[in-house]
C-alpha positions in Angstrom: 0.0 0.0 -0.1 2.8 2.5 1.0 4.5 2.2 -2.4 1.2 2.8 -4.4 0.7 6.3 -3.1 1.9 9.2 -5.1 3.0 10.9 -1.7 4.9 9.9 1.4 3.0 7.5 3.6 3.9 7.0 7.2 2.7 3.7 8.6 1.2 4.4 12.0 -1.3 3.1 14.5 -3.3 4.5 17.4 -2.9 1.9 20.0 -5.3 1.7 23.1 -3.6 1.1 26.4 -5.3 0.5 29.8 -4.4 4.1 30.4 -5.1 5.8 27.1 -3.9 6.0 23.5 -0.5 6.1 22.1 0.4 6.3 18.4 3.2 4.3 17.2 4.7 5.7 13.9 6.9 4.3 11.2 5.8 0.7 12.2 6.2 -2.4 10.3 3.7 -4.6 12.2 0.5 -4.1 14.0 0.8 -3.7 18.0 -2.2 -5.2 19.8 -4.5 -3.0 22.0 -4.6 -3.8 25.7 -0.9 -4.0 26.2 0.6 -1.8 29.3 1.9 1.6 28.3 5.4 0.3 28.9 4.9 -2.8 26.7 3.2 -0.6 24.1 6.3 1.8 23.8 8.6 -1.3 23.9 6.8 -2.7 20.8 7.1 0.6 19.1 10.7 0.8 19.9 11.3 -2.7 18.9 10.2 -1.8 15.3 12.1 1.4 15.2 9.2 3.6 15.5 8.4 6.9 17.1 6.2 7.4 20.1 3.5 9.9 19.6 1.0 11.0 22.2 -2.5 12.1 20.9 -4.9 14.5 22.3 -2.9 14.9 25.6 -4.4 16.9 28.5 -7.9 16.7 27.0 -10.1 16.2 29.9 -13.1 15.4 28.0 -11.6 12.4 26.2 -11.7 9.2 27.9 -9.1 7.9 25.5 -6.5 10.5 26.4 -3.5 9.3 28.2 -3.5 10.2 31.8 -1.5 13.3 32.5 0.5 11.6 35.3 1.6 8.9 33.1 2.5 11.4 30.5 4.9 12.9 33.1 6.3 9.5 33.9 7.2 8.6 30.3 8.3 12.1 29.1 11.8 10.8 28.2 10.2 8.2 25.9 8.0 10.6 24.0 9.2 11.5 20.5 6.0 13.6 19.5 3.2 15.2 21.3 0.1 16.4 19.6 0.2 20.1 20.3 -2.9 20.9 18.4 -6.1 18.6 18.1 -8.8 20.4 16.2 -11.6 18.2 17.8 -10.4 19.2 21.4 -13.4 21.2 22.8 -11.2 23.4 25.1 -8.3 25.5 23.7 -6.5 25.0 27.2 -5.7 21.4 26.2 -3.7 22.4 23.3 -2.1 25.1 25.1 -1.0 22.8 27.8 0.4 20.3 25.4 2.5 23.1 23.6 3.9 24.2 27.0 4.6 20.5 27.8 6.6 20.0 24.6 8.6 23.3 24.9 9.5 22.4 28.4 10.8 19.1 27.4 11.9 19.8 23.9 9.5 17.5 22.4 8.5 17.6 18.8 5.2 18.9 18.2 2.4 17.7 15.9 -1.2 18.5 14.8 -4.2 16.5 14.2 -7.5 16.9 12.6 -8.7 13.7 14.2 -11.4 13.7 11.5 -14.5 11.7 12.1 -16.3 13.2 9.2 -15.1 14.2 5.7 -15.6 18.1 6.6 -13.0 17.7 9.2 -10.3 16.5 7.2 -7.4 19.1 7.0 -8.6 21.1 10.0 -5.1 20.7 11.4 -1.8 19.9 9.9 1.9 20.6 10.0 3.7 23.0 7.7 7.2 21.2 7.4 10.1 20.6 5.2 10.3 17.4 2.9 11.8 14.6 4.6 13.2 11.0 3.9 12.8 8.5 6.7 12.2 8.4 10.4 15.0 10.6 11.6 14.7 13.2 9.1 10.9 13.2 9.6 11.5 14.0 13.3 14.0 16.7 12.4 11.5 18.3 9.9 8.7 18.1 12.4 10.8 20.1 15.0 11.2 22.8 12.5 7.6 22.7 11.5 4.8 24.9 12.2 1.3 23.9 13.6 -1.5 25.1 11.6 -5.3 24.5 12.3 -8.6 25.8 13.3 -10.9 24.3 15.9 -13.8 22.0 14.7 -17.1 23.1 15.9 -18.1 21.4 19.2 -21.4 20.6 17.6 -19.6 17.8 15.7 -19.5 15.7 18.7 -23.3 15.3 18.5 -23.0 14.2 14.8 -20.3 11.6 15.9 -22.4 10.4 18.9 -25.5 10.1 16.6 -23.5 8.0 14.0 -22.2 5.6 16.9 -25.8 5.2 18.0 -27.0 4.5 14.6 -24.3 2.1 14.0 -25.0 0.0 17.3 -28.8 0.0 16.5 -28.1 -1.3 13.0 -26.0 -4.3 14.6 -28.6 -5.1 16.9 
């Protein structure tokens, strides 16, 4: 699949641990959900991947990695999502940016799109790159760009989940 795209594709996966989500980037194999935070990071590292923390400090998102755990693993984090367009409160992005600056962690941005209209609400402007290490360096020099998604979109997502569960019954 990666070789078919006319643009660079980074193989990544959002992995659910018992304490929240972690993204592994530049992966070669799937990592199962349900592993501990430490096991998940170990599996990402074994594949030569990068550890990214999505939607940190978002108090409304149950899948956000606990902030205490983020502090505990800070030396193992390569990238932190400094802007998530779906976060209902701007303070979570502000806290993530401050945290990244404090610890010298590369920043990323995510649309976290659940609908077509949300695609591209957040992205990084960064130089071209070749491979994992070059990507991380380019990301460090990049600029977070984005706009917040309307909080009303969460009602659309909840409605779609409800419809899906009703269809399965």
